[in-house]
C-alpha positions as CSV (number, residue, x, y, z in Angstrom):
1,X,12.2,29.9,20.4
2,X,9.0,28.3,19.4
3,X,9.6,29.3,15.7
4,X,13.0,27.7,15.7
5,X,11.7,24.4,17.3
6,X,8.9,24.3,14.7
7,X,11.3,24.8,11.8
8,X,13.6,22.1,13.1
9,X,10.8,19.6,13.7
10,X,9.3,20.5,10.2
11,X,12.7,19.9,8.6
12,X,13.1,16.5,10.4
13,X,9.6,15.4,9.4
14,X,10.2,16.4,5.8
15,X,13.6,14.7,5.6
16,X,12.1,11.5,7.1
17,X,9.2,11.5,4.7
18,X,11.6,12.1,1.8
19,X,13.6,9.1,2.9
20,X,10.4,7.1,3.4
21,X,9.2,7.9,-0.1
22,X,12.5,6.8,-1.8
23,X,11.7,3.2,-1.0
24,X,8.4,3.3,-2.9
25,X,8.9,2.6,-6.6
26,X,6.8,2.9,-9.7
27,X,5.5,-0.2,-11.4
28,X,7.0,0.7,-14.7
29,X,7.8,3.6,-17.0
30,X,4.9,5.9,-17.6
31,X,2.6,4.2,-15.0
32,X,1.3,6.7,-12.5
33,X,1.9,6.2,-8.8
34,X,-0.6,7.3,-6.1
35,X,-0.2,10.8,-4.8
36,X,-0.4,9.4,-1.2
37,X,0.4,6.0,0.2
38,X,0.3,4.7,3.8
39,X,0.8,1.4,5.5
40,X,-0.4,1.3,9.1
41,X,2.3,0.7,11.7
42,X,5.1,1.1,9.1
43,X,7.5,3.7,10.3
44,X,10.2,2.8,7.8
45,X,10.7,0.4,4.9
46,X,10.8,-2.5,4.6
47,X,7.4,-2.7,6.4
48,X,7.0,-5.6,8.9
49,X,4.1,-7.9,7.8
50,X,3.3,-10.3,10.6
51,X,2.1,-13.9,9.9
52,X,-1.6,-14.3,10.7
53,X,-2.1,-10.6,11.2
54,X,-3.7,-8.0,8.9
55,X,-2.0,-5.3,6.8
56,X,-4.0,-2.0,6.5
57,X,-3.0,0.3,3.7
58,X,-4.4,3.4,2.1
59,X,-3.7,5.3,-1.1
60,X,-4.9,8.5,-2.6
61,X,-5.0,9.8,-6.2
62,X,-6.9,12.2,-8.5
63,X,-9.3,10.6,-11.0
64,X,-7.7,11.3,-14.4
65,X,-11.2,10.8,-16.1
66,X,-14.7,9.6,-15.1
67,X,-14.2,6.4,-13.1
68,X,-17.4,4.4,-12.6
69,X,-15.8,1.3,-11.0
70,X,-12.5,0.4,-9.4
71,X,-10.7,-2.9,-8.6
72,X,-7.7,-3.3,-6.4
73,X,-5.1,-6.0,-7.1
74,X,-2.2,-6.7,-4.7
75,X,0.6,-9.0,-5.7
76,X,3.9,-9.9,-4.1
77,X,7.3,-11.1,-5.3
78,X,10.1,-13.0,-3.6
79,X,12.2,-13.0,-6.7
80,X,12.6,-9.9,-8.8
81,X,9.7,-9.2,-11.3
82,X,7.9,-12.6,-10.8
83,X,4.7,-11.5,-8.9
84,X,1.9,-13.7,-7.6
85,X,-1.6,-12.6,-6.5
86,X,-2.3,-11.8,-2.9
87,X,-5.8,-13.0,-2.0
88,X,-8.0,-10.2,-0.9
89,X,-11.3,-10.5,0.9
90,X,-12.8,-7.8,-1.4
91,X,-11.3,-6.5,-4.6
92,X,-14.1,-4.0,-5.2
93,X,-12.2,-0.7,-4.5
94,X,-15.4,1.3,-4.6
95,X,-17.0,-0.4,-1.6
96,X,-16.1,0.8,1.8
97,X,-14.7,-1.9,4.1
98,X,-17.4,-3.9,6.0
99,X,-20.1,-2.0,4.2
100,X,-22.3,-2.1,1.1
101,X,-21.8,1.6,0.5
102,X,-20.1,2.4,-2.8
103,X,-18.1,5.6,-3.3
104,X,-18.1,5.3,-7.1
105,X,-18.5,7.0,-9.5
106,X,-15.7,9.6,-9.4
107,X,-15.9,12.5,-11.9
108,X,-12.6,13.5,-13.5
109,X,-10.5,15.6,-11.2
110,X,-12.0,14.1,-8.0
111,X,-9.8,13.1,-5.2
112,X,-10.0,9.3,-4.6
113,X,-8.9,7.6,-1.4
114,X,-8.9,3.9,-1.0
115,X,-8.1,1.7,2.0
116,X,-7.8,-2.0,2.2
117,X,-7.2,-4.6,4.9
118,X,-5.3,-7.7,3.8
119,X,-4.7,-10.9,5.8
120,X,-1.1,-12.0,6.0
121,X,-1.3,-15.7,5.4
122,X,0.1,-18.1,8.0
123,X,2.9,-19.9,6.3
124,X,5.5,-22.2,7.9
125,X,8.4,-20.1,9.1
126,X,11.1,-21.2,11.4
127,X,12.0,-18.9,14.3
128,X,14.1,-16.0,13.1
129,X,13.4,-16.4,9.4
130,X,12.2,-13.4,7.5
131,X,11.0,-13.3,3.9
132,X,12.0,-10.1,2.0
133,X,9.2,-9.3,-0.4
134,X,8.1,-6.6,-2.8
135,X,4.4,-5.7,-2.5
136,X,2.6,-4.2,-5.6
137,X,-0.6,-2.3,-5.1
138,X,-2.6,-1.5,-8.3
139,X,-5.9,0.2,-8.9
140,X,-7.8,-0.5,-12.1
141,X,-10.8,1.3,-13.6
142,X,-14.1,-0.2,-15.0
143,X,-12.4,-1.2,-18.2
144,X,-9.4,-2.9,-16.5
145,X,-7.1,0.1,-17.3
146,X,-4.4,0.7,-14.8
147,X,-5.1,3.9,-12.8
148,X,-2.1,3.8,-10.5
149,X,0.4,1.4,-9.2
150,X,3.4,1.3,-6.8
151,X,5.8,-1.2,-5.3
152,X,7.1,-1.2,-1.7
153,X,9.5,-3.4,0.2
154,X,8.2,-5.5,3.1
155,X,9.4,-8.3,5.4
156,X,7.1,-11.2,6.2
157,X,7.9,-12.5,9.7
158,X,6.5,-13.8,13.0
159,X,5.4,-11.1,15.4
160,X,8.1,-10.5,18.0
161,X,5.7,-11.6,20.8
162,X,5.2,-14.9,19.0
163,X,8.9,-15.9,18.5
164,X,9.8,-19.3,19.7
């Protein structure tokens, strides 16, 4: 009985993850996507991004070559492929959050994991309005070469407890 329940649960988790991953898109032909990607409190896409709150995200990849420094760039789009920068408190992807500790360098073949916490700007938004956006996460190396990139759908909105 336990084995059957385990198989059913495993199948359901795998199916939901497969569906979840279909909403993540590459940034372009031949551009690598992260091996792992996670947005906190996002159970399905589009992810809810609440005005004035923070978005915590993490991604993982394998260093394709020796990486001595990394920069993260996050951009968003309301209209197709027109992206604008999302202001980050720290774009140094080697530094751990709230610390001066650096995880770089990474030798070729090393697993890299990066997490970031981004503020969602407070913008004027009437009650009930939602902005559908595409978020683009990109990691660059010490020479500003693109290491990996992905695009994910999100919705910028007021938190349900703050609706007026």
